[in-house]
C-alpha positions as CSV (number, residue, x, y, z in Angstrom):
1,M,85.7,114.4,42.9
2,T,87.9,115.5,45.7
3,D,89.4,117.8,43.3
4,H,86.8,119.7,42.5
5,A,85.6,119.9,46.1
6,D,88.4,121.1,46.9
7,T,88.3,124.3,44.1
8,F,84.4,125.0,45.6
9,A,85.8,125.3,49.0
10,T,88.6,127.6,48.1
11,A,86.2,129.6,46.0
12,A,83.5,130.0,48.9
13,E,86.4,130.8,51.4
14,D,87.7,133.7,48.9
15,E,84.1,134.7,48.3
16,S,83.6,135.2,52.4
17,L,86.7,137.4,52.7
18,W,84.7,139.7,50.4
19,K,81.4,139.7,51.8
20,K,80.5,141.9,54.5
21,P,78.9,140.0,57.7
22,P,75.3,140.7,58.3
23,L,74.2,144.5,59.8
24,W,72.0,143.0,62.3
25,R,74.7,140.7,64.0
26,T,77.3,143.5,64.3
27,A,75.7,146.9,64.5
28,P,73.6,146.3,67.6
29,V,76.7,144.9,69.4
30,D,78.7,147.9,68.6
31,A,76.3,150.5,69.8
32,I,75.5,148.5,72.8
33,L,79.2,148.4,74.0
34,L,80.4,151.5,73.0
35,T,77.0,153.1,75.1
36,A,78.0,150.8,78.1
37,V,81.5,152.3,78.0
38,L,80.2,156.2,77.7
39,L,77.8,155.5,80.5
40,G,80.4,153.8,82.7
41,C,82.9,156.1,82.2
42,N,81.0,159.3,82.3
43,W,79.0,157.9,85.8
44,F,82.2,156.9,87.8
45,L,85.0,159.2,86.4
46,D,83.1,162.4,86.2
47,R,79.5,162.0,87.5
48,A,78.8,165.4,88.2
49,D,79.3,166.4,84.3
50,P,76.5,164.2,82.7
51,G,77.2,164.3,78.9
52,W,80.9,165.7,79.3
53,L,79.6,169.3,78.6
54,R,82.6,170.8,80.1
55,Q,84.8,168.8,77.7
56,N,85.5,169.9,74.1
57,P,84.7,168.0,72.0
58,S,82.6,165.5,74.2
59,P,83.3,161.8,74.2
60,W,79.9,161.2,73.7
61,L,80.2,162.3,70.2
62,L,82.1,159.1,69.3
63,L,79.4,156.9,69.6
64,P,77.3,158.3,66.3
65,L,80.9,159.4,64.9
66,F,81.9,155.7,64.7
67,L,78.5,154.0,64.0
68,G,78.0,156.4,61.0
69,G,81.6,156.0,59.7
70,R,81.3,152.5,60.0
71,Y,77.8,151.4,59.3
72,G,76.1,154.5,57.4
73,A,73.7,157.3,58.5
74,G,70.8,155.1,59.5
75,V,72.4,153.3,62.5
76,G,74.7,156.5,62.8
77,L,71.1,158.0,64.1
78,V,70.4,155.3,66.0
79,G,73.8,156.2,67.7
80,A,72.7,159.9,68.3
81,L,69.6,158.8,69.9
82,L,71.4,156.5,72.5
83,A,73.7,159.1,73.0
84,A,71.1,161.7,73.7
85,G,69.5,159.1,75.7
86,G,72.2,158.1,78.1
87,V,72.9,162.0,78.9
88,L,69.7,162.6,79.8
89,G,69.7,159.5,82.2
90,L,72.7,160.6,83.5
91,K,71.6,164.2,83.8
92,W,68.2,162.9,85.6
93,A,70.3,160.5,88.1
94,A,72.4,162.9,89.0
95,E,70.7,166.1,90.0
96,T,66.9,164.6,89.7
97,Q,66.2,167.2,86.9
98,P,63.7,166.5,84.2
99,P,65.3,165.4,81.0
100,V,63.2,168.1,79.2
101,M,64.6,170.9,81.0
102,F,67.9,169.7,79.8
103,L,67.2,169.4,76.4
104,R,66.0,172.9,76.4
105,Q,68.9,174.1,78.2
106,E,71.8,172.6,75.9
107,P,70.2,172.2,72.4
108,Y,73.3,172.8,70.9
109,F,74.9,169.6,72.4
110,F,72.1,167.2,71.0
111,L,72.4,169.1,67.3
112,S,76.0,168.2,67.8
113,L,75.4,164.6,67.6
114,L,73.6,164.7,64.5
115,I,76.1,166.8,63.2
116,A,78.8,164.1,64.4
117,T,76.5,161.3,62.6
118,A,76.4,163.3,59.4
119,V,80.3,163.7,59.6
120,G,80.8,159.6,60.3
121,T,78.7,159.3,57.1
122,L,80.3,161.6,55.2
123,I,83.8,159.9,56.1
124,R,82.6,156.6,55.4
125,H,81.6,157.9,51.8
126,L,85.0,159.5,51.4
127,C,87.5,156.8,52.6
128,G,85.1,153.9,52.2
129,G,83.7,154.5,48.6
130,L,87.1,153.1,47.2
131,A,86.8,149.8,49.4
132,E,83.4,149.1,48.6
133,R,84.1,149.2,44.7
134,L,87.0,146.9,45.6
135,R,84.6,144.6,47.6
136,L,81.8,144.6,44.7
137,Q,84.6,143.8,42.3
138,G,85.8,140.9,44.3
139,L,82.4,139.5,44.5
140,A,81.9,139.8,41.0
141,L,85.3,138.1,40.4
142,A,84.6,135.1,43.1
143,E,81.0,134.9,41.3
144,R,82.7,134.8,37.8
145,N,85.4,131.9,39.2
146,R,82.7,129.9,40.5
147,R,80.7,129.9,37.8
148,L,84.0,128.7,35.5
149,V,84.6,126.2,38.0
150,E,81.2,124.7,37.5
151,D,81.3,125.0,33.8
152,C,84.6,123.2,33.6
153,A,83.5,120.5,35.7
154,L,80.5,120.3,33.7
155,M,82.7,120.1,30.4
156,R,84.9,117.4,32.0
157,A,82.3,114.8,32.6
158,N,80.6,116.0,29.2
159,E,84.5,115.1,27.5
160,A,84.6,111.9,29.6
161,R,81.2,110.8,28.4
162,L,81.6,112.3,24.7
163,V,84.9,110.0,24.7
164,E,83.3,106.7,26.2
165,S,80.8,107.5,23.5
166,L,83.1,107.8,20.5
167,L,85.1,104.6,22.1
168,L,82.2,102.6,21.6
169,H,81.4,103.7,18.2
170,G,84.7,103.0,17.0
171,A,85.4,106.7,16.4
172,E,89.1,107.5,15.9
173,S,89.3,111.5,16.5
174,L,90.3,111.6,20.2
175,G,93.5,113.6,20.5
176,L,96.4,112.0,21.0
177,S,95.3,109.0,22.1
178,A,93.6,108.5,18.8
179,E,96.7,109.7,16.7
180,L,99.0,107.0,18.5
181,K,96.6,104.6,17.4
182,R,96.2,105.4,14.1
183,L,99.7,105.2,13.7
184,F,99.2,101.6,14.0
185,I,96.0,101.7,11.6
186,D,96.9,104.1,9.0
187,E,100.6,103.9,8.7
188,R,100.8,99.9,10.3
189,D,103.4,99.4,7.6
190,R,105.5,102.3,8.9
191,P,104.6,103.5,12.3
192,E,108.1,105.1,13.0
193,E,107.8,107.2,10.6
194,G,104.5,108.4,11.4
195,L,106.1,108.5,14.9
196,L,108.2,111.5,13.9
197,K,105.8,113.2,12.4
198,L,103.8,113.0,15.5
199,L,107.0,114.2,17.5
200,S,107.3,117.3,15.3
201,R,103.9,118.3,15.4
202,E,103.5,118.2,19.1
203,Y,106.9,118.6,20.7
204,G,108.7,120.9,18.0
205,V,111.2,117.8,17.1
206,I,113.0,119.3,14.2
207,S,115.5,116.2,13.0
208,A,115.3,112.7,14.7
209,A,115.9,109.0,13.9
210,I,114.4,105.8,15.2
211,Y,116.7,103.0,15.6
212,R,115.4,99.3,16.2
213,D,116.3,95.6,17.0
214,D,113.2,93.5,17.2
215,T,115.4,90.3,18.5
216,G,117.3,92.4,21.0
217,R,120.3,90.0,20.4
218,H,122.3,91.9,17.9
219,S,125.9,93.9,18.5
220,Q,124.0,96.7,16.5
221,I,120.5,98.5,16.0
222,A,119.6,99.7,12.5
223,R,118.0,102.4,11.8
224,V,114.7,102.2,10.5
225,A,113.3,105.7,10.1
226,S,114.5,109.2,10.1
227,T,113.5,112.9,9.2
228,A,114.2,114.5,5.9
229,V,116.2,117.2,7.9
230,G,119.5,116.1,8.9
231,E,119.1,112.4,8.0
232,S,122.8,112.7,7.0
233,T,123.8,113.2,10.7
234,F,122.4,110.1,11.7
235,P,124.6,106.9,11.4
236,T,122.9,103.8,9.8
237,A,123.6,101.6,12.8
238,L,124.3,102.3,16.4
239,P,126.3,102.1,18.4
240,S,128.7,104.3,16.4
241,T,130.9,106.6,17.1
242,E,129.3,109.0,15.2
243,A,126.6,109.2,17.9
244,L,128.6,109.0,21.1
245,I,125.4,110.0,23.0
246,A,123.4,107.3,21.7
247,S,126.1,104.5,23.1
248,A,126.1,106.2,26.6
249,A,122.1,105.9,26.4
250,L,122.6,102.1,25.4
251,A,125.3,101.9,28.4
252,E,123.4,103.6,31.1
253,G,119.8,102.3,30.0
254,R,118.4,105.6,30.0
255,I,117.3,108.8,28.6
256,A,121.2,110.7,27.8
257,T,122.0,114.5,26.9
258,W,124.8,116.9,26.7
259,Q,123.8,117.8,29.9
260,G,122.1,116.1,32.9
261,P,119.6,117.1,35.4
262,D,122.2,118.1,37.9
263,G,123.6,120.6,35.5
264,G,126.9,118.3,34.5
265,P,127.7,117.0,31.2
266,F,126.2,113.3,31.0
267,N,129.4,112.3,29.0
268,P,132.1,114.5,29.7
269,E,134.6,112.5,27.4
270,G,132.5,113.2,24.0
271,S,133.3,115.5,21.6
272,D,131.0,115.0,18.8
273,Q,127.7,117.1,20.0
274,R,125.7,117.1,16.8
275,H,122.7,115.3,18.9
276,L,120.7,116.6,21.4
277,A,119.4,113.6,23.3
278,A,119.2,109.9,23.4
279,I,116.3,108.0,24.5
280,P,116.6,104.1,24.8
281,W,113.7,101.6,25.3
282,R,113.9,97.6,26.1
283,W,111.3,95.6,25.8
284,S,111.6,93.5,29.1
285,V,112.9,94.3,32.6
286,G,116.2,92.0,31.9
287,P,119.3,93.7,31.6
288,D,120.0,91.6,28.2
289,G,116.2,90.3,27.0
290,G,113.8,92.0,25.0
291,A,113.7,94.3,22.2
292,R,116.0,97.2,22.0
293,A,115.0,100.5,20.7
294,V,116.6,103.9,20.5
295,L,115.2,107.6,19.3
296,L,117.9,110.0,18.5
297,I,117.2,113.3,18.4
298,G,119.2,115.8,16.6
299,R,117.5,119.4,16.6
300,M,114.3,120.7,18.5
301,E,112.6,124.1,18.4
302,F,114.9,125.9,21.1
303,S,111.5,126.7,23.1
304,R,110.7,123.6,23.8
305,I,113.9,121.9,24.7
306,G,113.9,120.9,28.4
307,W,113.7,118.2,30.9
308,D,109.6,117.8,30.8
309,T,109.2,117.7,27.0
310,L,111.8,115.1,26.6
311,G,110.0,113.2,30.0
312,R,106.6,113.7,27.7
313,I,109.0,112.2,24.8
314,E,110.1,109.5,26.5
315,A,107.0,107.9,27.9
316,L,105.5,108.6,24.2
317,F,108.3,106.7,22.9
318,A,107.9,103.6,25.0
319,W,104.3,103.7,24.7
320,C,104.5,103.0,21.0
321,M,107.6,100.6,21.0
322,A,105.7,98.5,22.8
323,R,102.8,98.2,20.6
324,M,104.9,97.9,17.6
325,E,105.5,94.2,18.6
326,A,102.3,92.4,20.7
327,A,104.4,89.2,21.2
328,P,107.2,88.7,23.8
329,L,110.2,88.4,22.1
330,N,112.2,86.5,24.5
331,R,109.9,84.2,25.8
332,V,110.8,82.0,28.8
333,E,110.3,78.4,27.6
334,D,108.5,77.2,30.9
335,S,106.2,80.4,30.6
336,S,102.5,79.1,30.1
337,A,101.8,82.6,28.5
338,S,102.6,82.3,24.8
339,G,101.2,84.0,21.8
340,R,100.2,87.5,22.1
341,I,100.0,86.8,26.1
342,L,102.8,88.5,27.6
343,A,105.0,87.5,30.1
344,P,104.4,88.4,33.6
345,E,107.3,90.5,34.0
346,V,106.9,91.9,30.6
347,F,103.4,92.8,31.3
348,L,104.3,95.0,34.4
349,A,106.6,96.7,32.3
350,R,103.9,97.9,30.1
351,L,101.6,98.7,32.9
352,E,104.6,101.1,34.4
353,E,105.1,102.7,30.7
354,A,101.3,103.1,30.9
355,R,101.1,104.8,34.4
356,E,104.4,107.4,32.9
357,V,102.1,108.2,30.0
358,E,98.9,109.3,32.0
359,M,101.2,111.1,34.7
360,R,103.2,113.2,31.8
361,L,100.7,113.1,28.8
362,G,97.3,113.0,30.8
363,L,96.1,109.6,28.7
364,P,94.3,107.6,31.0
365,S,94.6,103.6,30.5
366,R,92.5,101.0,32.4
367,L,93.4,97.4,33.3
368,I,90.8,94.8,32.3
369,L,91.4,91.7,34.6
370,F,89.7,88.5,33.5
371,L,89.5,85.9,36.3
372,A,88.7,82.4,36.2
373,D,85.3,80.6,37.6
374,T,87.4,77.7,39.8
375,A,84.4,75.4,38.4
376,A,84.6,76.3,34.9
377,P,86.1,73.3,32.7
378,Q,89.3,73.8,31.5
379,A,88.7,73.8,27.9
380,M,86.0,76.5,28.3
381,L,89.3,78.7,29.6
382,A,91.3,77.5,27.0
383,E,88.7,78.4,24.4
384,F,88.3,81.6,26.2
385,V,91.7,83.1,25.9
386,D,92.1,81.9,22.3
387,R,89.1,84.2,21.4
388,L,90.4,87.1,23.2
389,K,93.7,87.0,21.6
390,T,91.8,87.1,18.3
391,I,89.2,90.1,19.5
392,A,91.5,92.5,21.3
393,A,93.1,95.1,19.3
394,P,96.5,95.0,18.2
395,T,97.3,97.8,20.1
396,D,95.8,97.0,23.6
397,P,98.7,94.5,25.4
398,L,97.7,91.1,26.6
399,G,99.5,89.7,29.5
400,A,99.6,87.2,32.1
401,V,99.4,88.3,35.8
402,G,100.8,86.0,38.7
403,D,103.8,83.9,38.6
404,G,102.4,80.7,37.6
405,R,103.4,78.7,40.6
406,S,102.3,80.4,44.0
407,S,99.2,81.9,42.0
408,P,97.8,80.8,38.7
409,Y,97.9,83.2,35.8
410,A,94.9,85.8,35.1
411,I,94.7,87.5,32.2
412,G,95.0,91.4,31.7
413,L,94.1,93.7,28.9
414,L,95.3,97.1,29.0
415,I,93.1,99.6,27.0
416,S,93.3,103.4,26.4
417,A,90.0,104.6,28.1
418,P,88.8,108.2,29.6
419,S,87.1,106.2,32.4
420,T,86.3,103.2,34.8
421,A,82.7,103.2,32.8
422,A,84.1,103.5,29.4
423,A,86.5,100.1,30.1
424,E,83.5,98.6,31.5
425,Q,81.5,98.8,28.5
426,I,84.3,97.8,26.0
427,A,85.1,94.8,28.1
428,G,81.4,94.1,28.0
429,Q,81.2,94.2,24.3
430,I,84.6,91.7,24.4
431,L,83.0,89.4,26.4
432,T,79.7,89.5,24.3
433,R,81.7,88.8,21.6
434,I,83.6,86.1,22.8
435,G,80.3,84.1,23.5
436,S,79.7,81.1,25.6
437,S,83.0,80.6,26.9
438,A,83.1,84.2,28.6
439,R,80.9,82.6,31.7
440,A,84.3,81.0,32.4
441,V,85.6,84.3,33.8
442,R,84.7,87.2,35.9
443,M,85.7,90.9,35.5
444,E,87.4,93.6,36.9
445,V,88.6,96.9,35.6
446,L,91.1,98.7,37.3
447,P,93.3,102.0,36.7
448,V,96.9,102.0,36.2
449,G,97.5,105.7,36.9
450,A,96.5,106.3,40.2
451,P,100.0,108.3,42.0
452,H,101.4,107.3,45.2
453,T,99.7,103.3,45.1
454,P,101.3,100.3,43.7
455,L,100.4,98.8,40.7
456,P,97.2,96.5,40.5
457,V,99.2,93.6,39.3
458,A,100.8,93.5,42.7
459,R,98.0,94.3,44.8
460,I,95.7,91.1,43.1
461,A,98.5,88.6,42.2
462,P,97.9,86.4,45.0
463,E,94.0,86.2,44.3
464,L,94.7,85.2,40.6
465,A,92.9,82.4,39.2
466,V,92.8,82.2,35.0
467,A,95.4,79.9,33.3
468,A,97.0,81.6,30.3
469,A,96.4,78.9,27.9
470,S,98.9,78.5,25.0
């Protein structure tokens, strides 16, 4: 809303620069001011020569010349009449001579006022023709830009409604978001291979391999998928001396390339540069726990190589890895969240990944919070959680929010939705399918991609009231 308002304000400002001020506002002021100046100067400086007839040319010619040159023939003619009236008034005041006599004595002076009007009008057409054409063209462009902005806003609104409708009817053709979901529907047996195909189509990745360790406790990570191009260049497991850049990524816990953002080499001691970049991923935020995965990129289209593209790939890789295993792989024994319910710190990591995906790829997400009615029976809450774990889509993470000590757990559902209205409709359908136990909770929908604001979990953690049943 704010972006559209700012766009319209900018368009209005640009258009105001091209529009001419109203004639009735500026022309009378210019005419009166210049007439008063000429009258005052002629009266006080040379009262004996009304009209400055002894000057050649007379300064009174400036009045019709200026008005005709700025506003055209009509206003210039008014200026000539004002000049004639001012000179006749001065003549009458100085010599008490009837104005008609002076008009008969100096007919060429008054004719010169008309000629000055014509000259000013001619100068306006000669010098102002190009400026007028540019002004009209600028007005046309400003109007066209305004219409394009309005059309763009309308299309975005229609797109959001269309996506909401498609989501509610189970449609899967929703651009990149739908392609990501199809990895876990059409290719649920081998989603890693589908991810490599997607990276090839969208980001120009020519050769790459994915390594995964679902336990996060093994000393090596096995290769689970690779492209046909360059398959022999990828080792069967990591870490390996054949892929030193992947070892550096695992050791540092962040993306590794042969050139860092500061221009220096990431691993100056490495000599094997067969791979372009390595992107690691951990299931949890802990240094030792959680599943591990690495995307090792060998080749990319040259025009697509850049930190922006690698950042998008990193966000996409994290999104997919987080949904290839729905349950936490290294549970804390005293945690009340179990099954599909992710531990709070793991669920917070999923929210961070969703925010990164929205910022880099433009795929919005919403967090649906289910908060308990404190008067509801514990058995009804447990039934609600069991039903929610069954009904929620496998690709939508379910997580506990809160620490279980200072505040009880709430259940959060992270979904891909273009708007809060769409998320509310999806949540309403879930509550309807859950049935009577849904009366034990109340629902709240929060965005996760708002920049420069803390994640919703941190904001509402003290108010949580849902117990995550095992």
